[in-house]
C-alpha positions in Angstrom: 101.1 98.5 71.4 100.9 96.5 74.6 97.7 94.4 73.0 98.2 91.2 71.9 95.8 90.1 69.4 94.6 86.6 68.4 94.6 85.9 64.5 90.9 86.3 63.9 91.5 89.6 65.5 94.0 90.7 63.3 92.5 89.5 59.8 89.4 91.5 61.2 91.6 94.2 61.6 92.9 94.1 58.6 90.1 93.1 56.1 88.4 96.6 57.8 91.5 98.6 57.7 91.4 97.5 53.6 87.9 98.3 53.4 87.0 101.6 51.6 83.9 102.1 53.6 86.1 101.5 57.0 86.8 104.2 58.9 89.8 103.8 61.3 87.4 105.6 63.8 85.6 102.1 63.3 88.8 100.0 63.8 89.2 102.1 67.5 86.0 102.0 68.4 86.0 97.7 68.2 89.7 97.1 68.7 90.4 100.0 71.1 93.7 101.2 68.8 94.6 104.3 67.4 95.0 105.2 63.6 99.0 104.6 63.9 98.3 101.1 65.8 96.4 100.1 63.3 98.9 101.1 60.2 101.4 99.4 62.8 99.8 96.1 62.8 99.4 96.5 58.6 103.4 97.7 58.7 104.1 94.6 60.7 101.5 91.6 59.5 101.7 92.7 55.1 104.4 92.6 52.5 106.1 95.0 51.8 104.5 95.7 48.9 101.3 95.1 49.7 101.8 97.7 52.9 102.7 100.0 50.1 100.0 99.3 47.6 97.3 99.8 50.9 98.9 102.8 52.3 99.1 104.7 49.5 95.5 103.8 48.5 94.1 105.4 51.8 96.2 107.7 52.3 93.6 111.3 52.5 90.8 109.0 51.3 87.7 110.4 52.4 86.5 107.3 54.1 88.5 106.1 55.7 88.7 109.4 58.0 85.4 110.3 59.7 85.8 113.7 59.6 86.6 113.9 55.6 83.4 112.5 55.3 80.4 114.1 53.2 77.7 113.7 55.7 76.0 111.4 53.4 78.0 108.8 54.8 77.3 108.5 58.2 78.3 104.5 59.1 80.8 102.7 59.9 80.8 99.5 57.6 79.1 98.9 54.7 75.4 97.9 54.4 76.2 94.6 53.1 79.0 94.2 55.8 77.5 91.4 58.7 77.2 93.3 62.5 79.6 94.2 64.2 79.1 94.9 67.4 81.5 95.7 70.3 84.4 94.0 70.5 83.5 91.3 69.2 84.5 89.7 65.8 81.1 88.3 64.0 81.7 88.5 60.1 83.2 84.4 60.3 
């Protein structure tokens, strides 16, 4: 991965990765990184035990993978989450 992210962007990527209803596609859309790159960031930025807990939690979770979602889930983010557009970090 050749992209360099600010601390704020890294925080947002990690936050989005932890959110149950935010698919990896949303992270790709907002930050231009793949699911594998997101996993690499999580591995690098988190304590090993936290990373293992996160991986166990998201592996196979249908809400984290848009193709596995049911048709009634058609948005990137929780309805209570602030608006996100393009590559801007707007939650803070």
